[in-house]
C-alpha positions in Angstrom: 12.9 145.2 73.5 15.1 147.5 71.2 15.5 150.3 72.9 18.8 149.4 74.7 21.7 149.4 72.7 23.9 147.1 75.1 20.6 144.8 75.3 20.4 144.6 71.8 23.8 143.9 70.6 25.0 141.5 73.4 21.6 139.2 73.8 18.6 140.2 71.9 20.0 139.7 68.4 20.7 136.0 69.3 17.4 135.4 70.5 16.0 134.4 67.0 18.6 132.0 66.9 18.1 130.4 70.4 14.3 129.8 69.3 15.5 128.3 66.2 17.2 125.6 68.6 14.4 125.0 71.0 14.6 127.7 73.4 11.2 129.0 74.4 12.3 133.1 75.9 10.3 134.8 78.2 11.8 138.5 78.1 11.3 140.3 81.5 12.8 143.9 80.7 12.7 146.4 83.8 11.7 149.5 82.4 8.9 150.5 80.2 9.5 153.3 77.2 8.0 155.3 79.6 9.9 154.3 82.4 13.3 155.0 80.4 12.3 159.0 79.5 11.9 159.6 83.6 14.5 157.3 84.9 17.4 159.1 83.0 16.2 162.8 82.5 17.2 164.9 85.2 15.0 165.6 88.6 11.6 163.9 88.4 13.0 162.4 91.9 9.2 161.0 93.0 9.0 159.1 89.7 12.1 157.8 89.7 11.3 156.4 93.4 8.2 154.9 92.1 10.1 153.3 89.5 12.8 151.7 91.7 10.1 150.3 93.7 7.5 149.2 90.8 10.8 147.4 89.6 11.6 145.8 92.6 8.1 143.8 92.9 8.6 143.1 89.1 11.9 141.2 89.9 9.7 139.6 92.9 7.5 138.1 90.7 10.3 137.0 88.3 11.6 134.9 91.1 8.7 133.5 92.2 8.0 132.2 88.5 11.8 131.3 88.1 11.3 127.5 88.9 9.5 127.4 85.4 12.7 127.8 83.5 15.9 126.4 82.9 17.8 129.1 83.3 18.1 132.9 84.1 20.0 135.2 81.8 20.9 138.6 83.5 22.5 141.5 81.5 24.5 143.6 83.7 22.5 143.3 86.8 18.7 142.1 88.2 17.9 145.3 89.6 19.5 149.1 89.4 20.0 149.4 93.2 23.4 148.2 95.4 21.3 145.0 96.6 22.0 141.7 95.0 19.0 140.0 96.8 17.7 139.5 93.7 20.2 137.5 92.0 20.6 135.5 95.3 16.8 134.4 95.2 17.4 133.1 91.9 20.2 130.8 92.9 18.2 130.3 96.1 15.4 128.6 93.7 18.2 126.4 92.1 17.8 128.1 88.8 21.4 128.4 86.7 22.4 132.1 86.2 24.3 133.5 83.1 25.5 136.8 84.0 26.3 139.0 80.5 28.2 142.2 80.6 29.9 144.6 78.8 31.4 147.7 80.5 33.7 147.8 83.7 30.4 147.9 85.9 32.0 147.3 89.0 33.1 151.1 88.6 30.7 154.2 89.4 29.4 155.3 86.1 26.4 156.9 86.6 24.5 158.6 84.1 24.3 162.4 84.3 20.5 162.5 85.4 21.1 160.7 88.2 24.4 161.7 90.0 22.4 162.7 92.8 21.4 159.2 93.2 24.6 157.3 92.6 24.7 156.7 96.5 22.1 153.9 96.0 24.3 151.9 93.8 26.8 149.4 94.7 28.8 148.9 91.6 31.2 146.2 93.7 27.6 144.0 93.1 29.8 142.8 90.2 31.4 140.6 92.1 28.7 138.8 93.8 27.0 138.6 91.0 29.9 137.0 89.3 29.9 134.2 92.2 26.8 133.7 91.8 26.3 133.1 88.7 26.7 129.6 86.7 28.3 130.8 84.2 29.8 134.4 83.1 29.5 136.1 79.5 31.8 139.0 78.3 32.6 141.2 75.9 36.4 141.1 75.7 39.7 139.7 78.0 39.8 142.7 80.1 36.4 142.0 81.5 37.2 138.1 81.5 40.4 139.1 83.4 38.1 140.5 86.0 35.3 137.7 86.1 37.7 134.9 86.6 38.6 136.6 89.9 35.2 135.2 91.4 33.8 132.6 88.6 35.9 129.9 86.6 33.5 129.6 83.9 34.3 132.9 81.9 33.0 133.1 78.5 33.9 135.8 75.9 31.7 136.9 73.5 32.3 139.8 71.5 29.4 142.7 71.0 28.3 141.8 67.8 26.7 143.1 64.8 23.8 141.9 62.7 25.2 142.1 59.3 21.9 141.4 58.0 20.4 144.7 59.2 23.7 146.8 58.9 24.1 147.2 55.0 25.6 150.3 53.7 23.1 152.0 51.7 24.0 152.5 48.1 25.9 156.0 48.0 23.1 158.4 45.9 23.9 161.7 47.2 24.9 163.9 44.3 23.9 167.1 46.6 26.3 166.3 48.9 29.7 168.3 48.3 31.1 168.1 51.9 32.7 165.0 53.4 30.8 163.9 56.8 32.9 163.3 59.8 30.2 161.6 62.5 30.3 160.2 65.9 27.2 158.1 67.4 26.2 157.4 71.0 24.6 158.4 74.0 24.2 161.1 76.3 26.6 159.4 78.9 29.3 159.1 76.2 28.5 162.6 75.2 32.1 163.0 77.1 34.1 161.0 74.9 33.0 163.2 71.7 33.8 166.4 73.3 37.5 165.5 73.8 38.1 165.3 70.1 36.2 168.8 69.4 40.0 170.2 69.2 40.8 168.3 66.3 37.3 168.9 64.7 37.7 172.5 64.8 41.3 172.0 63.1 39.9 170.0 60.5 37.0 173.1 59.8 39.8 175.7 59.9 41.7 173.5 57.0 39.1 172.4 54.7 35.9 174.3 55.4 32.9 173.8 54.0 34.8 170.7 52.0 34.1 169.2 55.6 30.6 169.0 57.8 30.5 166.8 61.4 27.2 164.9 62.7 26.6 163.8 66.0 23.7 160.9 66.3 22.2 160.8 70.1 19.5 161.1 72.3 20.7 164.4 73.3 22.1 167.3 71.3 25.9 168.2 72.3 27.0 171.9 73.2 29.9 172.7 71.2 31.1 176.5 70.3 32.7 176.9 67.4 32.3 174.1 65.4 29.3 173.6 62.7 27.3 170.5 64.1 24.4 168.9 62.6 22.5 166.5 64.9 20.4 163.9 64.6 18.3 162.2 67.4 18.7 158.7 67.4 15.7 156.8 66.5 15.5 153.1 65.8 13.7 152.9 62.9 16.2 155.5 61.1 19.1 154.1 62.5 20.7 153.0 59.5 19.5 155.6 57.1 21.3 158.1 59.9 24.4 156.2 60.0 24.7 156.5 55.9 24.5 160.0 56.0 28.3 159.7 57.8 31.5 159.5 55.6 34.0 158.6 58.5 33.3 157.1 61.7 35.1 158.2 64.8 35.3 157.1 68.2 37.5 158.7 70.5 38.0 157.1 74.3 40.7 158.3 77.2 42.5 155.7 78.3 41.0 154.7 81.9 39.8 151.3 83.8 36.4 152.1 82.7 37.2 152.7 78.9 39.1 149.6 78.9 36.7 147.6 79.5 34.4 148.9 76.6 33.6 146.8 73.6 34.1 148.7 70.4 30.2 149.0 69.7 30.4 152.4 67.5 33.7 151.1 65.7 32.1 148.1 64.7 29.0 149.9 63.4 30.9 152.1 61.3 32.7 149.0 60.1 30.1 146.9 59.4 28.2 149.7 57.0 31.4 150.0 55.5 32.6 153.6 56.9 36.0 154.2 57.2 36.7 154.0 60.9 39.4 155.8 63.3 39.6 154.8 67.1 41.7 155.6 69.7 43.9 152.4 71.0 42.0 151.6 74.0 41.1 148.2 75.0 38.9 145.6 72.9 39.7 148.5 69.9 43.0 147.2 69.3 42.4 143.9 68.7 39.4 145.4 66.3 41.5 147.3 64.1 44.6 146.4 62.0 46.0 149.8 61.4 46.1 151.0 58.0 44.7 148.0 56.9 40.8 148.0 58.4 40.8 151.2 60.1 42.8 153.9 61.9 44.2 153.9 65.7 45.0 157.5 66.9 46.6 158.0 69.9 47.2 161.6 70.0 45.9 165.2 68.7 48.1 164.9 66.2 47.4 161.1 65.1 43.3 162.4 64.8 44.7 165.1 62.8 46.6 163.0 60.0 44.3 160.2 59.8 41.3 162.4 59.3 43.0 164.2 56.5 44.1 161.3 55.0 40.1 160.1 54.6 39.4 163.4 53.4 41.7 163.8 50.7 41.3 160.2 49.3 37.9 158.1 48.4 40.0 155.7 47.2 41.6 154.8 50.7 37.9 155.4 52.2 36.4 152.8 50.1 39.5 150.4 50.8 39.1 150.8 54.0 35.5 150.7 54.5 35.4 147.5 52.0 37.8 146.2 54.7 36.0 146.9 57.8 32.9 145.5 56.5 35.1 142.3 56.2 36.4 142.1 59.6 33.1 142.6 60.8 31.6 139.4 59.2 34.6 137.2 59.9 35.0 137.8 63.8 31.8 140.4 65.1 28.7 139.4 63.1 26.0 137.3 64.7 26.6 135.1 62.3 30.4 134.4 63.5 29.2 134.2 66.8 25.7 132.4 67.5 27.0 128.7 67.8 29.2 129.8 70.3 26.3 131.6 72.5 24.0 128.8 71.9 26.5 126.3 73.4 27.3 128.2 75.9 23.2 128.0 77.0 23.5 124.4 76.4 26.5 123.8 78.2 25.1 125.9 81.4 22.3 124.4 81.4 24.1 120.7 81.5 26.6 122.3 83.7 24.0 122.9 86.4 22.0 119.6 86.2 25.7 117.4 86.6 26.3 119.6 89.5 23.0 118.4 91.3 24.1 114.9 90.9 
């Protein structure tokens, strides 16, 4: 646990609340921490084949023992190959399935290190898993519209933030003279960061040493002509790393894949009172009330204008940051969504029991 951003913010931080309400949870992660390192790297083909085979047999073991449980929760897929045999075996064992996803995973968006193996995937299997599930949980309306084509029992639970963990650190940086514009993500989403680089270069030309730029990720970006600080993402220092950011950015192109995204980066910034600018794509338009708790930038001119406003106005940064935190607390926090999450689990079990009578 704790290694995958999607899992952390979709389901893992609800587990303590489920336990407090009578659920016993067995967590069966597909990849170990060592497997993660090799599976998403470039090359290492023989090691990857071994990981795929080993993980398949792990899932067969899960199928064998699943009758001991009241339900099976699947995040995104039970196995990375294009087959739904594992999900179908769970269904044949007559155990209800809750299926959760938070991206447009019916499209092919293979990680950079596995482009040569993308033929082994079958993104269209998402529809098959929706059909097999007793309940589908998704992160926004765009994903819900897709899931409802294959299953009438679809619930929306937004990607949520643990606001007891995401707490702004005291600003005590007398040595800091520059305003830091920051982005956080993974190697698979660095392509989105690169889209904003021309604007960042223009800001550097305008403000010089008054601004600096930070990327927090698992892979260092390669950018010429822009002084860029890099922090390798570290779960033990996550809040401290994010606290270095004075203005958070979440640029996205507008396409089928990004319309399914759930605003995670922006929500992290907002929870930490970091004034946030996002592209008006998908759920971002629901999260941000433009000019009140953040900004929505639809063009390079917008990005340059709103970033300049925040750089120049400390009071604006504070106000937008405070309002952003309140928005997360009210609508996108674990506390605001945990009762609904618990009820989905209880109702799924009861629905399955009733359907067997």
